[in-house]
C-alpha positions, 0 to 999 in steps of 0.5 A, spaced: 413 150 844 416 148 850 422 145 850 427 142 855 434 142 855 437 136 860 445 138 860 448 144 860 455 143 858 458 145 852 452 142 847 447 144 851 449 150 852 450 152 845 443 150 844 440 155 850 444 160 847 443 160 839 434 159 841 435 165 846 439 169 840 433 168 835 429 171 840 425 165 843 422 166 848 426 164 855 420 162 858 419 157 853 426 154 854 427 150 860 434 147 862 436 142 867 442 141 870 446 138 877 450 144 878 446 151 880 452 155 878 452 152 870 444 155 871 446 162 874 447 164 868 441 162 864 436 163 869 439 170 869 437 171 862 430 169 863 430 161 862 426 157 867 432 153 871 432 147 875 437 141 878 431 136 878 430 133 871 423 130 873 421 137 874 423 139 867 421 133 863 414 135 866 408 139 861 414 139 856 414 139 848 420 137 846 426 134 851 433 134 848 438 130 852 445 134 852 449 129 856 455 124 856 453 117 853 455 114 858 450 117 863 444 117 857 441 111 861 442 113 868 439 120 866 433 117 862 430 112 868 430 117 872 426 122 869 422 116 864 416 116 869 414 123 868 415 124 861 408 125 857 407 121 851 407 126 846 413 129 848 418 128 843 425 125 845 432 127 842 438 125 844 445 129 842 449 123 846 454 121 840 455 114 838 448 112 842 443 109 837 435 109 837 435 102 838 438 103 844 434 109 846 429 105 844 430 099 849 431 105 855 424 107 852 420 103 849 416 104 842 416 113 843 417 118 837 425 118 839 430 122 835 438 122 835 441 128 833 448 130 832 448 138 831 456 142 833 457 148 838 456 153 832 449 152 834 451 158 839 452 162 834 446 160 829 451 156 825 451 149 826 451 143 822 445 139 824 444 132 823 437 129 824 435 121 824 428 119 828 424 113 830 417 111 830 416 119 829 410 122 825 412 127 818 409 132 823 414 130 829 420 130 824 418 137 823 417 140 828 425 137 831 428 139 824 425 146 825 427 147 833 434 146 830 434 149 823 433 155 828 440 155 830 443 153 824 442 148 818 439 142 819 438 136 815 435 129 816 439 123 815 439 115 815 441 113 822 446 108 818 450 116 816 450 118 824 457 116 826 460 119 820 456 125 821 459 125 827 466 126 825 464 130 819 460 135 822 461 135 828 468 134 830 469 137 824 469 144 828 476 142 831 479 140 824 477 147 822 479 151 827 486 147 827 487 150 820 485 157 823 490 156 828 496 154 824 495 160 819 494 165 825 501 163 826 504 163 820 500 171 819 503 173 826 510 171 823 508 175 817 507 181 822 500 181 824 497 181 831 494 175 834 488 178 834 487 181 827 490 174 824 485 171 827 479 176 824 482 175 818 483 167 817 476 166 821 472 171 816 476 169 809 474 160 812 467 164 812 467 167 805 470 160 803 464 156 806 459 161 804 461 160 797 460 153 797 454 153 800 450 158 796 453 155 789 452 148 791 459 148 787 465 143 788 471 147 790 476 146 786 471 151 782 473 157 786 480 155 787 481 155 780 478 162 781 484 164 784 489 160 782 493 164 776 499 160 772 506 161 775 501 165 781 502 166 789 497 161 790 498 155 786 505 156 790 502 155 797 497 150 794 503 146 791 507 146 798 501 145 802 500 139 798 508 137 798 507 137 806 500 132 805 495 138 807 489 132 804 492 126 805 493 129 813 486 131 812 483 125 809 488 121 814 484 125 821 477 125 818 478 116 818 482 116 824 476 119 828 471 114 824 474 108 827 473 110 834 466 107 833 469 101 831 468 101 824 
């Protein structure tokens, strides 16, 4: 399968890095960007690079559009005449709907995808919505993004919510890590040691839920004893509005979509 990634920004780079970590043949990947410097690092790893989007999409099985939302129309218009009818077009531009994409390219297999930057380490949470795609085409895109993390098919009506929870969610989780690291430094740990400990703790906590499918409170109860250390800390977090702040932050982010 030949994969073209248009845009070498954070998301485009994360996708290509993740694929390379999974030992996908670099020559099967083409990356396009206007910046020669941005492409240089990928060229040195064997990825085909070009500054010409028309050249990039020719003979591609899947074209993944990793550009800013306001550039989507302009970029598609530039390469559309060279896009084969069999090529699957995937957009990761937040807020750009399948209907908007369809108005730009006509009736063809389209995918709206929201991953996150953890694709770079094969740990993304990716949500996929499709239009005019066969089951086989949907499976091809699902398998592609499953290489760089967990991928699920969702209804497009939930895509904006998925953007906030699974894409913006990376920043929300890292803000906790930053705060906890600061506290750990005050307790005596070096910053790098503190960050590593907390990152591993977060990873382990997430894995417990991901593997068991249970409710977070079930795992919280296992480490919360009467009159113990954990309940003291949890209660102080709640007194300070921790859960409320998280929920308000997520809902505030969602409000940007005008809903």
